[in-house]
C-alpha positions in Angstrom: 96.3 61.7 133.1 98.6 58.7 133.8 99.2 55.6 131.7 100.3 51.9 131.8 101.8 50.2 128.8 101.3 46.4 128.8 102.9 43.6 126.8 103.1 39.8 126.7 100.8 38.1 129.2 99.6 41.3 130.8 97.2 42.1 128.0 95.2 39.0 128.9 94.3 40.3 132.3 91.1 42.0 131.0 90.3 45.6 131.8 87.0 45.6 133.6 85.3 49.0 133.4 87.9 50.4 131.0 86.4 51.9 127.8 88.2 50.9 124.6 89.0 53.9 122.4 90.8 54.5 119.1 93.0 57.4 118.2 95.4 58.5 115.5 98.3 61.0 115.1 101.0 61.8 112.6 102.5 58.3 113.0 99.4 56.2 112.6 96.5 54.7 114.5 96.5 53.4 118.1 94.1 51.8 120.5 93.8 52.4 124.3 91.6 51.8 127.3 90.6 54.5 129.7 89.1 54.8 133.1 89.4 57.2 136.0 92.4 59.1 134.7 94.3 56.0 133.7 95.1 55.1 130.1 96.2 51.5 129.2 98.0 50.9 125.9 98.5 47.2 124.9 101.7 47.5 122.9 101.0 44.3 120.9 97.2 45.1 120.7 94.7 42.9 122.4 95.3 39.2 121.7 99.0 39.8 121.1 98.6 40.2 117.4 101.5 42.5 116.5 105.1 41.3 116.6 107.7 43.3 118.5 109.6 44.6 115.4 106.3 45.6 113.8 104.8 47.6 116.6 104.1 51.3 115.7 106.0 52.6 118.6 105.9 56.2 117.5 102.1 56.2 117.2 101.7 54.4 120.6 104.1 56.6 122.5 103.0 59.9 120.9 99.5 58.9 122.0 100.7 59.6 125.6 101.4 63.2 124.6 98.1 63.4 122.7 96.3 62.3 125.9 98.3 64.6 128.1 99.9 61.8 130.1 102.4 63.0 132.8 103.5 59.6 134.2 103.7 56.1 132.7 104.5 52.7 134.0 105.8 50.4 131.3 105.6 46.7 132.0 107.7 44.0 130.3 107.8 40.2 130.3 111.4 39.2 130.0 113.9 36.3 130.1 116.3 36.2 133.0 120.1 36.4 132.3 121.5 37.1 135.8 120.4 36.0 139.3 119.3 39.5 140.1 116.0 38.7 138.5 114.8 35.0 138.6 111.6 33.6 137.0 108.4 34.8 138.7 110.2 37.8 140.2 109.8 41.4 139.1 112.0 44.4 139.3 112.8 48.0 138.2 114.8 48.7 135.1 117.5 51.3 135.7 119.2 51.2 132.2 119.1 49.4 128.9 121.1 48.5 125.8 119.6 48.4 122.3 120.5 45.5 120.0 117.6 46.1 117.6 117.9 47.1 114.0 115.9 48.8 111.3 113.4 50.3 113.8 112.5 54.0 113.8 113.2 54.9 117.4 113.1 58.7 117.4 110.7 61.5 116.9 113.5 64.0 116.3 114.3 63.1 112.7 113.4 66.4 111.1 109.9 65.2 109.9 107.4 66.5 112.4 109.9 67.4 115.0 113.2 69.1 114.3 116.4 67.1 114.2 117.8 66.8 117.7 120.2 64.7 119.8 118.4 64.0 123.1 120.2 63.1 126.3 119.6 59.5 127.3 121.6 59.5 130.5 118.6 59.4 132.9 115.6 58.0 131.1 113.7 56.7 134.2 111.9 58.6 136.9 113.5 58.5 140.4 110.2 59.8 141.9 108.2 56.9 140.4 111.0 54.4 141.4 110.9 55.6 145.0 107.1 55.3 145.1 107.3 51.7 143.8 110.0 50.7 146.3 107.9 52.2 149.1 104.8 50.3 148.1 106.4 46.9 147.5 109.3 45.3 149.3 109.6 42.3 147.0 110.6 44.3 144.0 114.1 44.0 142.7 116.0 47.1 141.6 118.8 48.4 139.3 118.3 45.9 136.5 119.9 46.3 133.1 117.7 45.3 130.2 119.0 44.3 126.7 116.6 44.7 123.8 116.8 42.3 120.9 115.0 42.5 117.5 112.6 39.6 117.8 110.3 37.9 117.1 112.6 34.9 117.5 114.1 34.2 120.9 117.8 34.6 121.5 120.4 32.0 120.8 122.6 30.5 123.5 125.6 32.3 122.1 123.8 35.6 122.3 122.8 35.0 125.9 126.4 34.0 126.8 127.5 37.3 125.3 124.8 39.3 127.1 125.7 37.6 130.4 129.4 38.5 130.0 128.4 42.1 129.3 126.5 42.3 132.6 122.9 42.4 131.5 120.2 41.1 133.8 117.2 40.4 131.5 116.3 40.3 127.9 113.2 41.4 125.9 112.2 42.9 122.6 110.5 46.2 123.2 111.9 48.4 126.1 114.7 50.4 124.3 112.5 51.6 121.5 109.7 52.7 123.9 112.1 54.2 126.5 113.9 56.3 123.9 110.6 57.8 122.6 109.1 58.4 126.1 112.3 60.2 127.1 112.1 62.4 124.0 108.6 63.5 125.0 109.8 64.2 128.6 107.2 61.9 130.2 108.0 60.4 133.6 108.7 56.7 133.0 109.0 53.7 135.4 109.9 50.4 133.7 109.1 47.2 135.5 110.1 43.8 134.2 108.8 40.4 135.3 110.6 37.2 134.4 108.8 34.3 132.7 111.8 32.1 132.0 115.6 31.7 132.2 117.1 32.8 128.9 118.5 30.3 126.3 121.2 28.0 127.7 120.7 29.0 131.4 118.0 26.5 132.5 118.5 22.8 133.2 116.1 21.8 130.4 115.2 24.2 127.6 113.7 27.6 128.4 111.5 26.3 131.2 108.7 29.0 131.0 106.9 29.5 134.3 103.5 28.6 132.7 100.4 30.6 131.8 98.7 30.5 135.2 101.8 31.7 137.1 102.6 34.3 134.4 99.2 35.8 134.7 99.5 35.8 138.5 102.8 37.7 138.4 101.5 40.1 135.6 98.4 40.9 137.7 100.6 41.7 140.7 102.8 44.0 138.7 99.7 45.6 137.1 98.2 46.3 140.5 101.5 47.8 141.7 101.6 50.0 138.6 98.1 51.3 139.5 99.1 51.9 143.1 102.2 53.9 142.0 100.2 56.1 139.6 97.5 56.7 142.3 100.1 57.7 144.8 102.5 59.7 142.7 
């Protein structure tokens, strides 16, 4: 079994032919959609009803283990910080920094799993990355993602700091998911697509690319994710 995790914008694509299912584990309930060996988990639930800091990440990610998922492509809508990823472009995340707080971002806390300190040096799959690069020549590579708490967007001062530290894009979910996926030793490819320049970097406000363009880019990334999982 393989999986795709979707977020902002992407969960509006509609999943024709995918059957909606509900599940539960030690960490709570989760919903997913399944078809032909592919599982789709909308992290915010359909209709984008759960804020980033309130997502039950442990239930969602442990669902991958429950469903015997071997490979996952995680898709993220982001704001651009550097010119390595501009609005309407998409690329592969190679590393991340976590600026969230008060989230439970581990399974190894001595509750259901023993206390452990898991290596986070290589959280993303080189095999899945190579497959994506071979399938799509437009895709950017080696992006650094910074995760903020949300749900508010970042201040201009925060973005200036992130820019000075060398980050390429900003979002509110990747670090928490990537840490948990890594703990379960599931192969993970993270793809980000930009929907705006981050605070203070555009000529006028945030300058979002617009719903129609956002859905077009999300669809392209979703189709690439399916290609990767069908060719891995």
